[in-house]
C-alpha positions in Angstrom: 87.4 112.6 98.2 91.0 113.4 98.8 94.4 111.7 99.1 97.4 113.3 100.9 100.6 111.3 101.0 104.1 112.2 101.9 106.3 109.1 102.7 109.9 108.0 102.8 110.9 104.3 102.8 114.5 103.2 102.6 114.9 100.3 100.2 118.0 98.2 99.2 118.5 99.9 95.8 117.4 103.5 96.6 115.2 105.5 99.0 111.6 105.9 98.0 110.3 109.4 98.5 106.8 109.9 97.3 104.5 112.9 97.7 101.0 113.0 96.2 97.9 115.1 96.7 94.7 114.5 94.7 90.9 115.0 94.8 88.7 112.5 93.2 90.9 111.5 90.3 91.9 108.5 88.4 95.7 108.6 88.5 98.3 106.4 86.8 101.7 105.7 88.4 103.9 105.1 85.4 107.4 103.8 85.7 109.8 101.1 84.7 109.9 97.8 86.6 111.5 98.2 90.0 110.9 102.0 90.2 108.8 101.7 93.4 105.3 101.9 92.1 103.9 98.7 93.8 105.7 99.6 97.0 103.7 102.9 97.1 100.5 101.0 96.9 101.6 98.5 99.6 102.4 101.4 101.9 98.9 103.0 101.3 97.2 99.6 101.9 99.2 98.9 105.1 101.0 95.9 103.7 104.3 97.8 104.1 105.2 100.5 106.6 107.0 103.7 105.6 110.0 104.9 107.6 108.7 108.5 107.7 105.8 110.7 106.7 102.0 110.4 106.6 99.1 108.9 104.6 95.6 110.5 104.8 92.5 109.5 102.9 89.5 111.8 103.0 90.9 113.5 106.2 91.4 110.2 108.0 95.0 109.5 109.0 96.1 106.0 108.1 99.7 106.5 108.9 101.7 109.2 110.6 105.2 108.3 111.8 105.5 111.4 113.9 102.2 110.8 115.7 102.8 107.0 116.0 99.6 106.2 114.0 99.6 103.1 111.8 96.1 101.7 111.1 95.8 98.0 110.4 95.1 97.1 106.8 91.5 95.9 107.5 90.7 99.3 109.1 91.9 101.4 106.2 89.0 101.0 103.8 91.4 100.6 100.9 90.6 98.3 98.1 93.7 96.6 96.6 93.4 94.7 93.3 96.4 92.4 93.0 97.9 91.3 89.6 96.5 87.8 90.0 93.2 89.0 91.6 93.9 86.8 94.7 90.6 84.9 94.7 90.2 82.1 97.2 90.3 79.0 95.0 88.2 76.9 97.4 85.4 79.5 97.4 82.7 80.0 94.8 82.1 83.4 93.2 79.5 84.3 95.7 81.5 83.1 98.6 84.5 85.2 97.5 82.3 88.2 97.6 80.5 87.3 100.8 83.7 86.7 102.8 84.4 90.4 103.2 80.9 91.3 104.4 79.5 91.0 108.0 76.6 88.6 108.3 74.0 91.4 108.5 75.1 92.6 105.1 75.2 89.2 103.2 72.0 90.2 101.4 74.1 92.6 99.3 75.9 89.7 97.6 72.9 89.2 95.2 73.0 92.9 94.2 76.8 92.7 93.6 76.5 89.6 91.5 73.9 91.3 89.3 75.9 94.6 89.1 79.0 92.8 87.8 77.1 90.3 85.6 78.1 87.4 87.7 74.7 85.9 88.7 74.9 83.1 86.2 78.3 81.9 87.5 77.7 82.5 91.2 78.4 78.8 92.1 81.5 78.5 90.0 85.0 78.3 91.4 88.0 80.4 90.4 89.5 77.8 88.1 86.3 77.7 86.1 86.4 81.5 85.3 88.0 83.4 82.5 90.4 86.3 83.2 87.7 88.8 82.7 85.3 87.0 85.1 88.0 86.7 87.7 88.6 90.4 87.5 84.9 91.2 87.9 84.7 88.9 91.0 87.7 90.7 92.5 86.2 94.1 91.8 82.8 93.0 93.3 84.7 91.8 96.4 86.5 95.1 96.6 83.3 97.1 96.3 81.6 95.0 99.0 84.2 96.2 101.4 83.2 99.8 100.7 86.7 101.2 100.0 87.3 104.9 99.8 90.2 104.4 97.4 91.0 101.7 94.8 94.6 100.6 94.2 95.1 98.7 91.0 98.4 96.9 90.7 99.1 96.1 87.0 95.7 94.4 86.8 96.1 93.3 83.1 99.7 92.0 83.2 98.7 88.3 83.4 96.2 88.4 80.4 96.9 87.7 76.8 96.4 90.5 74.2 92.8 89.7 73.1 91.5 89.1 76.7 93.4 92.1 78.0 91.6 94.5 75.6 88.2 93.1 76.6 89.0 93.2 80.4 90.4 96.7 80.1 87.2 98.0 78.4 85.2 96.5 81.3 87.5 98.2 83.8 87.1 101.5 82.0 83.3 101.3 82.3 83.5 100.4 85.9 85.9 103.2 86.8 83.5 105.7 85.1 80.9 104.8 87.7 83.2 104.6 90.8 83.0 107.7 93.0 86.3 107.4 94.8 89.9 107.9 94.0 91.8 105.4 91.9 95.6 104.7 91.7 96.6 102.5 88.8 100.2 101.1 88.8 101.5 100.3 85.4 104.6 100.3 83.2 102.3 100.3 80.1 101.8 103.8 78.8 98.9 102.9 76.7 96.9 101.5 79.7 97.6 104.7 81.6 96.5 106.9 78.7 93.2 105.0 78.1 92.2 104.7 81.7 93.4 107.7 83.7 93.1 111.4 83.9 96.2 112.3 85.8 99.7 110.9 85.6 102.7 110.6 88.0 106.0 109.5 86.5 108.0 107.4 89.0 111.7 107.0 88.6 113.8 105.2 91.2 111.3 106.0 93.9 111.0 109.7 93.0 108.1 111.7 91.7 109.7 112.9 88.5 106.7 114.6 87.0 103.0 114.9 87.8 99.9 116.5 86.3 97.2 116.1 83.7 98.1 112.9 81.7 97.6 114.3 78.2 99.6 117.4 79.0 102.6 115.3 80.1 102.4 113.1 77.1 102.3 116.2 74.8 104.9 118.3 76.6 107.1 116.2 78.9 109.6 118.2 80.8 112.3 115.6 81.4 114.2 113.1 79.2 113.2 110.2 81.4 109.5 111.2 81.2 109.7 111.3 77.4 111.2 107.9 77.3 108.6 106.4 79.6 105.8 107.9 77.5 107.0 106.2 74.3 109.3 108.7 72.5 112.0 106.9 70.4 114.3 109.6 69.1 116.6 111.7 71.4 119.7 113.8 70.9 121.8 116.1 73.0 121.8 119.6 71.7 123.9 122.8 71.3 121.8 125.9 71.6 122.4 128.3 68.7 120.0 131.2 69.2 116.6 131.7 70.8 114.7 129.2 68.6 117.4 127.2 66.8 119.6 124.4 68.0 122.0 121.8 66.7 121.0 118.2 67.3 124.4 116.6 67.9 123.5 112.9 67.3 121.8 113.7 63.9 123.9 116.6 62.6 120.8 118.7 62.1 120.1 122.4 62.7 116.4 122.7 63.8 113.9 125.4 64.6 111.9 124.8 67.8 108.5 126.2 68.8 109.5 128.4 71.6 112.6 130.2 73.0 115.1 127.9 74.5 115.9 128.0 78.2 119.3 127.2 79.7 117.9 124.0 81.3 117.1 122.3 77.9 119.8 119.8 77.2 118.1 117.3 74.8 115.3 117.1 72.3 112.9 114.3 71.6 110.9 113.5 68.5 108.2 110.8 68.4 108.6 108.4 65.5 105.2 109.1 64.1 105.8 112.8 63.8 108.1 112.9 60.7 106.5 113.7 57.4 107.8 112.7 54.0 108.2 115.7 51.6 109.1 116.0 47.9 112.1 118.3 48.3 114.2 120.3 50.7 112.1 123.5 51.3 112.4 125.7 54.3 113.6 124.9 57.8 113.5 121.4 59.5 113.7 119.5 56.2 116.6 117.1 55.7 117.6 114.1 53.6 117.8 110.6 55.0 119.0 107.2 53.9 116.8 104.2 54.8 118.9 101.6 56.7 116.2 99.1 57.5 112.5 98.7 57.3 110.1 96.4 59.1 106.5 95.8 58.1 103.8 95.3 60.8 100.1 94.7 60.1 99.3 98.4 60.1 102.5 100.4 59.7 106.1 100.6 58.5 108.9 101.0 61.0 111.9 102.5 59.3 115.5 103.1 60.6 116.9 106.2 59.0 120.3 107.9 58.9 121.0 111.6 58.2 124.1 112.5 56.2 126.0 113.9 59.2 124.3 111.7 61.8 126.1 109.6 64.4 123.0 107.8 65.5 120.0 106.7 63.4 116.4 107.9 63.7 113.2 105.8 64.0 110.4 106.8 61.7 107.0 105.1 61.9 104.3 105.6 59.2 100.8 104.2 58.8 100.6 102.1 55.6 97.9 104.3 54.1 100.2 107.3 54.5 103.2 105.7 52.9 104.0 107.7 49.8 103.9 105.9 46.4 107.3 107.5 45.7 109.6 108.5 48.5 112.0 111.2 47.6 114.3 110.7 50.5 113.4 113.8 52.4 111.7 114.3 55.8 110.3 117.3 57.6 109.6 117.7 61.3 107.3 120.6 62.5 108.8 122.7 65.2 105.9 122.1 67.6 106.6 118.3 67.3 110.0 118.7 68.9 110.1 118.1 72.6 112.5 120.4 74.6 113.8 118.3 77.4 115.8 118.6 80.6 117.8 115.9 82.3 117.1 114.7 85.8 119.6 113.4 88.3 118.3 109.8 87.7 118.4 109.8 83.9 120.0 106.5 83.1 119.5 104.7 79.7 119.4 101.2 81.1 116.3 101.8 83.3 113.7 102.5 80.6 111.5 100.1 78.8 111.3 101.6 75.3 
């Protein structure tokens, strides 16, 4: 299984330029709303047409502008799961599945109903189904069409929190058995982390960063990537020596885990990475003043200020880890500090933090 994509499409806000090559992977396209994620899926499915480039699935060319190839959507063998699942409301469950099958293959409907645990509701209509049942019907219909690739366009966005977690678990089990490539579009970093192996960060139609998902979460290269993966604390820096810097927004001199390169302009620190300590001892310890604190069911969210800081820090701590007596000092381990570069599209207003 393989995907080879290199496309350009001019949009009103920016020009989408997307390049992607994968072999049998479950990949998340993570980006803010309006970054071009869904447009990429629509181009692959044939709903939209790129201005330039090519799209190849398992060696088959679905689109090639230079060669004047543009396969019709129904010929692409691409399964597209829309946000609202797009079931036909006047069809029963079994009719929704059967409609994509030729008559000679209608016998497969019973097998698909059993596989997706839908046999007991085969005669039900869409309005009688829960969100999880609707998703299973949509997936059964996709599999009936024998797709070589699955495109999942924010499939959990319309569900409430309780149902979303249940449906996401069902999706995880399904994807573990699916043999083809999967592209999941989301702006929810937790969905991406739980469901996918690889990650592509999309920012204003550009591939900002791509690779193994856990590696990118642990060691993002760009400021925009760090924001999209959930980091809360950022500061521009002044490099002091090989492994020391001055964080301008917090007035702190910090040791970092590796020699600094000229491209590093910022640091990022995740809110859960700070540790309370009893006293100032060694590098990367500093005093803070608590400005505000908010209690959630399982953690404290604290807004802190350093003595020389121009901007506050976010600190999140699980309730069971909250010290019985807080001395007012924090420590950050050098390997918890992200060394970040800025990209041409870094813009504070585009990110959902």
